[in-house]
C-alpha positions as CSV (number, residue, x, y, z in Angstrom):
1,M,-39.2,78.0,-46.0
2,A,-37.8,75.2,-48.1
3,S,-41.1,73.3,-47.7
4,L,-43.1,76.3,-49.0
5,Q,-40.8,76.4,-52.1
6,F,-41.4,72.7,-52.5
7,F,-45.2,73.2,-52.7
8,K,-44.8,76.1,-55.0
9,D,-42.6,74.1,-57.4
10,L,-45.1,71.1,-57.1
11,G,-48.0,73.4,-58.0
12,S,-46.2,75.1,-60.8
13,T,-44.9,71.9,-62.4
14,Y,-47.9,69.6,-62.1
15,L,-50.9,71.9,-61.8
16,N,-49.6,74.7,-64.0
17,L,-50.3,77.3,-61.3
18,N,-48.8,80.7,-61.2
19,F,-48.0,81.8,-57.6
20,D,-46.2,85.0,-58.7
21,D,-49.3,86.9,-59.8
22,D,-51.9,87.7,-57.1
23,R,-54.8,88.1,-59.5
24,R,-54.1,85.1,-61.9
25,I,-53.4,81.8,-60.3
26,F,-53.8,79.7,-63.5
27,R,-51.3,80.3,-66.2
28,N,-53.7,79.5,-69.1
29,T,-55.9,82.5,-68.3
30,D,-53.9,85.3,-70.0
31,N,-56.7,86.0,-72.4
32,W,-59.2,86.4,-69.6
33,D,-59.9,89.9,-68.4
34,V,-59.2,90.6,-64.7
35,A,-62.1,92.8,-63.4
36,P,-61.0,96.3,-62.6
37,Q,-61.8,97.7,-59.2
38,P,-65.4,99.0,-59.3
39,E,-66.1,102.7,-58.6
40,G,-67.7,103.7,-55.3
41,I,-67.2,100.5,-53.3
42,L,-66.6,100.5,-49.6
43,Y,-63.0,100.3,-48.4
44,P,-61.4,100.4,-51.9
45,E,-58.0,100.0,-50.3
46,Y,-58.8,96.4,-49.4
47,Y,-60.2,95.4,-52.8
48,D,-57.0,93.6,-54.0
49,I,-56.7,91.7,-50.8
50,L,-60.3,90.6,-50.8
51,V,-60.4,89.4,-54.4
52,N,-57.0,87.7,-54.1
53,W,-57.3,83.9,-54.6
54,R,-55.4,83.3,-51.4
55,T,-57.9,85.0,-49.1
56,P,-60.5,82.2,-48.9
57,F,-57.8,79.7,-48.1
58,V,-56.3,81.8,-45.3
59,V,-59.8,82.4,-43.8
60,A,-60.7,78.7,-44.0
61,A,-57.4,77.8,-42.3
62,L,-57.9,80.3,-39.5
63,Y,-61.5,79.0,-39.1
64,V,-60.3,75.4,-38.7
65,V,-57.6,76.4,-36.2
66,A,-60.2,78.4,-34.2
67,V,-62.7,75.5,-34.2
68,V,-60.1,73.0,-33.1
69,L,-58.7,75.3,-30.3
70,L,-62.0,76.5,-29.0
71,N,-64.1,73.4,-29.0
72,P,-64.5,71.5,-25.8
73,K,-62.3,68.6,-25.1
74,Q,-63.4,65.1,-26.0
75,G,-65.9,63.6,-23.6
76,K,-67.9,66.7,-22.9
77,V,-71.4,67.0,-24.3
78,S,-73.7,70.0,-24.8
79,R,-76.8,70.7,-22.8
80,V,-78.9,69.7,-25.7
81,V,-77.2,66.3,-26.1
82,A,-77.3,65.7,-22.3
83,A,-81.1,66.5,-22.3
84,D,-81.6,64.2,-25.3
85,N,-79.8,61.4,-23.6
86,A,-81.8,61.9,-20.4
87,A,-85.1,61.9,-22.4
88,K,-84.1,58.6,-24.0
89,G,-83.3,57.1,-20.6
90,A,-79.7,56.6,-21.5
91,K,-77.3,56.4,-18.6
92,P,-74.5,58.9,-18.7
93,K,-71.2,57.4,-20.0
94,N,-68.7,59.3,-17.9
95,Q,-69.4,62.5,-19.9
96,E,-69.2,66.0,-18.5
97,L,-71.6,68.7,-19.4
98,S,-69.9,71.4,-21.5
99,E,-69.7,74.9,-19.9
100,S,-71.5,76.9,-22.7
101,N,-74.0,79.3,-21.3
102,P,-77.5,79.9,-22.7
103,L,-76.5,83.2,-24.3
104,M,-73.9,81.4,-26.4
105,T,-76.5,78.9,-27.5
106,A,-78.9,81.7,-28.4
107,L,-76.1,83.5,-30.4
108,V,-75.2,80.3,-32.3
109,F,-78.9,79.7,-33.1
110,T,-79.4,83.2,-34.2
111,H,-76.3,83.1,-36.4
112,N,-77.4,79.9,-38.0
113,T,-80.9,81.2,-38.6
114,I,-79.4,84.3,-40.4
115,L,-77.1,82.1,-42.5
116,C,-80.1,79.9,-43.4
117,A,-82.2,83.0,-44.5
118,Y,-79.3,84.4,-46.5
119,S,-78.8,81.0,-48.2
120,A,-82.5,80.9,-49.1
121,W,-82.3,84.5,-50.4
122,T,-79.3,83.7,-52.5
123,F,-80.8,80.5,-53.9
124,Y,-84.0,82.4,-54.8
125,G,-82.1,85.1,-56.6
126,M,-79.7,82.8,-58.4
127,F,-82.5,80.4,-59.4
128,F,-84.1,83.0,-61.6
129,A,-80.8,84.2,-62.9
130,W,-79.9,80.6,-64.0
131,K,-83.4,80.1,-65.4
132,D,-83.0,83.2,-67.6
133,T,-79.5,82.3,-68.6
134,L,-80.2,78.7,-69.4
135,A,-83.3,79.7,-71.5
136,T,-81.0,81.5,-74.0
137,H,-77.6,79.7,-73.6
138,S,-76.4,76.1,-73.3
139,F,-75.1,75.0,-69.9
140,M,-71.5,75.2,-71.0
141,D,-72.0,78.7,-72.4
142,A,-73.7,79.8,-69.2
143,V,-71.0,78.6,-66.9
144,S,-68.1,79.9,-69.0
145,R,-69.3,83.5,-69.0
């Protein structure tokens, strides 16, 4: 655990970070209000964990580990890449076809389609919120609220 302490000391010394408080990572934010837990939210017992600044880092790290472990070994290609190579007339370069089935391909496509629609919906909603905010505030005032 000495290496963990090294990184804590490094962050505290050079980046002025506060690793002792779960809700305030930056030391210079003492005058900022920390949002209280809203009333009537689902699973209120998980609120502090989900708004903790460490949560996105842990989720991202787990995602990277899962992708590295679950992706096929180097040299394998998907059915889409193999079909594309065949359509172009390219000769296979000692590549195996990966073993993903059509159901997995359909699930990945559906997942990506849902993410695309959600991103468009979020952009649409935030566009008008930014438009209204920037009509009455300067950019720096808008982003600091």
